N, C-alpha and C positions, 0 to 999 in steps of 0.2 A: 712158245710153249704155253699150254693151258694147265692150270693147277686146280686140284680139288682137295680141300682140307676137310678132315673129319676127325671124330673121336672125342669131341668136347662133351661136357655134361655136367651134372651136379655131383659133387663129391664132398665128403666130410674132410675137415682139416686133418692132415696127416696121411690121407689116402693117396693113391696113385691114379694117373690117367696116362694114356698113350695117344698122342695125336699122329695122324698120318697125312702126308701130302703126296698125292699121286699126280704124276705129270703125264700129259698126252702131247704128242708131237715129237720134237727132236729128243734124242736120248738124254736123260737126266745127267748122264755121266759127264757131260761137258759143261754143266752148269754149277755155279755156286748157289747154295740154297740157305736161306735164313728164315727163322721164325721170329715174328714180331707179335706184340700184343698191345691192345689199347683198352684202357679202362675208361669208364664214363668221366668226361671232363678232363681227361689227361691226353697228352700227346702219345702217338704211337712210338713204342720203344722196342729196340732189338732185344730178343731173349737169348737166342743161340744161332750159330751159323756153322756151316760145314763147307769145306772146299770140295771141288768135284773129284779130286784125288782121294778125298776122305782122310788125308793125313793131317789136315789142320782143322781145328774147331775153335769156336769162340763162345763164351758164356758171359752174360752180364753178371755182375757180382752177386746180385740177390738170388740167383739160381744155382750158382756153383755148388757142386756137391749134391744137388738134388735133381737136376735135370740132365738128360743125356740126349744128344742128337746123333743120329746115325742114318746111313743110307743103304738101300738095297737096289743095286743097279738092275738086277734081273727083273725086279718089279717096278722099276722106275718110281720108287717111293722113298721119301725121307720121313723119318719118324722123330718125334720128340717125346721121349719117355720122361714123365714128370712124377717124381716121388716126393713124399712128405710135403704135400701141397699145403699152402698157407692161405689165409683169407686174402692177403694182398696179391695173390696170384690170380684173383678173379678178373677176367677180362675177355675180350674177343681176341682170339689168336689167329694170326694170318701167316701163311707161308708165302715166300717170295723167291723168285729165281732169276738168275741172269747168266748169260754166257761169260766166261772168264778168259782173261788173257793168258793166264798160267794156271797150272794145276793146284797151286797152293793158296790161291786167293780166297779170303773170306770177307764178305761185305756186310757192313753193319748199319748203314744209313738207308732210310726209306727211299731217298732220292736215287740211290744206286740201282734200284730195281724197276723193271718195266712189267714184269709178269707177277700177278698176285692171285692167290686163292681167294675164295669168297668169305673166309672167316668162319671160325667155329667157337661157340661160347663155352667158356670154362667158368663155372661158378663153384666156389669153395665156401662151404658153410662152416661157421666157427662153432 
């Protein structure tokens, strides 16, 4: 599957952004999708993930209550709605996908994924 991430930009602290990850190729509905981010000088870290069934989601502690991941099977797209953005959310955001063994799996390690989007820059001004 090929992934195209978009939606990044410059936003003031406290504002929202919505990232999109559009897949081409096999139906997204059989994939688990996660969003990662990487700030300068830091390792890539998972932000959120969703199982292909949509029943299970994962959020890293720092974004719980502020970010929401969702999927639209008809559009082969996974979204990351980011609210109340903070300066520390500044990073390049990547979406990643992989086929799953079961409908409820959510993967959180970069090594779990083979398919990556190109990244979209999110910059939060304080």
